[in-house]
C-alpha positions in Angstrom: -34.2 2.2 -13.9 -35.1 -0.9 -16.1 -38.5 -2.7 -17.0 -37.3 -5.5 -14.5 -37.5 -3.1 -11.4 -40.2 -1.0 -12.8 -42.3 -4.5 -12.3 -40.8 -5.7 -9.4 -41.1 -2.2 -7.0 -44.8 -2.4 -8.4 -45.8 -5.8 -6.9 -46.4 -4.5 -3.1 -46.4 -8.6 -2.1 -43.1 -9.2 -3.1 -40.7 -8.8 -0.2 -37.8 -6.3 -0.9 -34.6 -7.0 -0.4 -31.5 -5.2 0.4 -27.6 -4.9 0.9 -25.3 -3.4 2.0 -22.5 -4.4 -0.4 -22.0 -3.9 -3.9 -22.5 -7.0 -5.4 -20.7 -7.0 -8.3 -17.3 -4.5 -9.3 -16.2 -2.7 -12.8 -12.6 -3.4 -13.0 -10.6 -0.2 -13.9 -8.5 -1.4 -16.3 -11.2 -4.0 -18.8 -14.2 -2.1 -17.9 -15.8 -5.2 -16.9 -18.7 -6.1 -14.4 -17.3 -8.7 -11.6 -19.0 -10.5 -9.4 -17.9 -8.9 -6.1 -17.3 -12.2 -4.7 -15.6 -13.5 -7.4 -12.9 -10.5 -6.9 -12.6 -11.1 -3.3 -12.2 -14.4 -3.3 -9.2 -13.6 -6.3 -8.0 -11.6 -4.2 -8.9 -8.3 -5.7 -7.6 -9.7 -8.8 -9.6 -9.2 -12.3 -10.2 -12.7 -13.7 -10.7 -11.3 -16.5 -7.9 -9.3 -17.7 -5.3 -9.7 -14.4 -5.7 -6.4 -13.5 -4.1 -5.8 -9.3 -6.3 -3.9 -7.5 -6.0 -1.8 -4.6 -6.6 -3.3 -1.4 -6.9 -1.9 3.0 -4.1 -2.3 4.7 -6.3 -5.1 6.7 -6.9 -7.6 3.9 -3.1 -7.3 3.1 -1.8 -8.3 6.4 -4.1 -10.6 5.9 -3.2 -11.9 2.7 0.5 -12.0 3.8 1.1 -13.0 7.4 0.0 -16.3 9.3 -2.9 -16.1 11.6 -2.5 -14.6 14.5 -0.3 -11.7 14.0 -0.8 -8.4 16.3 -1.2 -5.0 14.5 0.4 -2.0 16.3 -1.6 0.9 17.4 -0.9 3.6 15.1 1.2 6.4 16.8 0.0 9.2 18.1 0.8 12.4 16.6 0.5 16.5 17.3 -2.3 16.8 13.7 -2.8 19.9 11.8 0.4 21.9 13.4 0.9 24.4 10.6 -3.6 25.4 11.5 -3.0 24.4 7.7 -5.9 25.3 5.4 -6.6 24.8 1.3 -10.3 24.1 0.0 -11.4 22.6 3.1 -9.5 22.6 6.8 -7.0 19.9 6.8 -8.8 18.4 10.6 -12.1 18.5 7.9 -10.2 16.2 6.1 -8.8 13.7 8.5 -12.3 12.7 10.1 -13.1 12.9 6.6 -10.6 10.2 6.0 -11.0 8.5 9.5 -14.9 8.3 8.8 -13.8 6.0 5.8 -11.8 4.7 7.6 -11.2 1.8 10.1 -7.7 3.4 11.6 -6.7 6.8 11.8 -4.2 7.5 9.2 -2.9 5.1 6.5 0.0 3.0 7.9 -0.6 -0.1 9.4 1.8 -2.9 11.3 1.6 -6.1 12.3 4.5 -8.5 13.7 4.4 -12.1 13.4 5.2 -14.8 10.9 5.0 -15.3 7.0 5.4 -19.5 6.3 5.9 -19.5 10.3 9.2 -17.9 9.2 9.1 -14.3 11.4 8.0 -11.1 10.1 6.9 -7.8 10.6 4.6 -5.4 7.5 3.9 -2.2 7.6 1.6 -1.4 4.8 0.3 2.5 2.9 -3.5 2.2 3.1 -4.1 3.8 -0.4 -7.6 4.7 -0.1 -6.5 7.5 3.7 -6.0 10.1 1.9 -3.6 8.3 -1.4 -2.1 7.3 1.6 0.3 10.1 2.0 3.0 10.2 3.7 2.7 13.0 7.1 3.9 12.6 11.1 2.5 9.3 12.0 3.1 7.6 9.0 6.7 8.0 9.2 6.3 7.1 12.8 4.3 3.7 12.4 7.3 3.6 9.7 9.8 3.9 12.4 7.2 2.3 15.1 7.1 -1.3 12.6 11.2 -1.0 12.4 11.6 -0.9 16.0 9.8 -4.1 16.7 11.7 -5.8 13.6 15.2 -4.8 15.4 14.1 -6.0 18.6 12.7 -9.2 17.5 15.7 -9.9 15.3 13.2 -10.0 12.1 13.1 -9.3 8.5 10.8 -6.0 7.5 8.6 -5.5 4.8 7.2 -2.9 3.0 4.0 -2.5 1.3 3.8 1.3 -0.6 1.3 2.7 -1.9 1.2 6.4 -1.9 0.9 9.6 -3.5 3.7 11.0 -2.1 4.5 13.3 1.6 1.2 15.2 2.3 1.0 18.4 1.9 -0.9 20.0 4.5 1.8 19.5 7.1 4.6 21.1 5.1 8.5 20.3 5.5 7.2 18.0 8.5 6.2 15.6 6.0 9.4 16.0 4.4 11.6 15.3 7.6 9.4 12.1 7.6 12.2 10.9 4.6 15.2 11.7 6.3 13.7 9.9 9.5 12.7 7.0 7.6 15.7 7.3 5.6 18.1 6.5 9.2 15.5 3.2 10.2 16.7 1.0 7.3 20.3 1.8 7.9 19.9 0.7 10.9 18.2 -2.1 10.1 21.2 -3.0 7.7 23.6 -2.0 10.6 21.7 -5.0 12.3 22.0 -7.0 9.3 18.4 -8.1 9.2 17.1 -8.1 5.8 14.6 -4.6 4.6 12.1 -5.7 2.0 9.9 -3.1 0.0 6.9 -4.4 -2.1 6.1 -1.3 -4.4 2.2 -1.5 -5.1 0.2 0.9 -7.5 0.6 3.7 -7.2 4.3 4.4 -5.6 4.7 7.8 -6.0 6.9 11.2 -4.5 8.3 11.3 -1.5 8.0 7.7 -0.4 9.7 6.2 -3.5 12.3 9.3 -3.0 12.8 7.7 0.3 11.9 4.3 2.1 10.3 3.0 -1.0 14.0 2.7 -2.7 15.7 2.2 -0.1 15.2 -2.0 0.2 17.8 -4.3 -0.2 15.1 -6.5 -2.8 12.3 -4.5 -4.4 9.2 -6.7 -5.6 6.3 -4.8 -7.8 3.4 -5.7 -8.3 2.5 -6.4 -12.1 0.9 -3.2 -14.0 2.2 -1.0 -10.6 3.4 3.4 -11.2 6.4 3.6 -9.7 8.1 6.6 -10.3 8.3 10.3 -8.6 6.9 13.2 -11.0 4.5 12.2 -13.0 4.7 11.3 -16.9 3.0 14.8 -17.5 5.1 16.6 -16.0 8.3 14.5 -17.1 7.3 15.3 -20.6 6.4 18.8 -20.1 10.0 19.5 -18.6 12.2 17.8 -20.8 10.2 18.0 -23.9 10.5 13.9 -24.6 7.3 12.1 -25.3 8.1 8.8 -22.9 8.0 6.0 -24.0 5.0 2.9 -24.1 4.3 1.3 -19.9 7.0 4.5 -18.4 6.9 4.4 -15.5 4.6 0.7 -14.8 6.3 -2.2 -12.9 7.5 -4.5 -16.2 9.3 -1.4 -17.2 11.3 -0.9 -14.6 12.0 -4.2 -14.0 13.2 -4.5 -17.2 15.0 -1.5 -16.8 16.3 -2.7 -13.5 14.6 0.0 -11.6 13.0 -3.6 -9.4 14.1 -6.3 -8.7 11.5 -8.5 -10.2 7.3 -8.4 -10.8 5.6 -10.4 -8.5 1.9 -12.4 -9.2 -0.6 -11.2 -5.9 -1.0 -15.3 -6.0 2.3 -15.6 -5.0 3.8 -13.0 -3.5 3.2 -14.4 0.2 5.6 -17.6 -1.4 8.0 -15.2 -3.0 8.3 -13.3 0.7 8.5 -16.3 2.4 11.8 -17.9 -0.2 13.2 -14.1 0.1 13.4 -14.2 3.6 14.5 -17.5 4.1 17.4 -16.4 2.3 18.3 -13.4 3.4 17.5 -13.3 7.4 20.0 -13.9 9.4 21.7 -17.6 10.6 20.0 -19.1 14.2 23.4 -19.8 16.4 23.1 -23.4 16.9 
């Protein structure tokens, strides 16, 4: 407690003020304190160092889609089919994650338009159990693809995940081929499938639908890879180059098509889907 706070608390006649929201945010990159309102108004990008902060699924949909979009309900799946327990029961981990989230799992689909162009957008929320891919995520991904097929609209997926959800074992890994089949259906229908890679996109998500897009866009500084850097170094016994697995390095080496600032992402997506979307019949 600093001197000012001690003095203020001793003045009983002063009204006590409190707020549920933090007024300041500490940037994880430059360690500078940023006024929370300024941070939010800047699309959760640090105004000091331009670090792109992680954001939730609802905010991401609001940033990308035009007003008036629909949010598809997260599909119901069988929970804890393996009766998994590590230091905690899987059901307890789900309850804890849901207590801190407005949604019951890590993948949300919005159906609407981008600058007037029809689009379906699926967003992975890293704040929900690290965005891990379980049956609910795989089913929601497929539900979004089905909506895109029904609407004859592009499907845009924003990834952010630590990989497959270990508590669901092989059932989580089966979401990889399941999602891959849906990307093939989109391709056969002539519909664009665009992937936006955000920090972090790793593991089984990278090994499946995150790398199957017609166009891959990455946010600046995003960590993108399969195994972690330390695991790779220990395996190959080599020192990896600076910036390895970061968006700019992967763009330079041809793994992603472009690195786009969050302020420009919506306009870029509109341009991409306008270029790739099937022509309307006259």
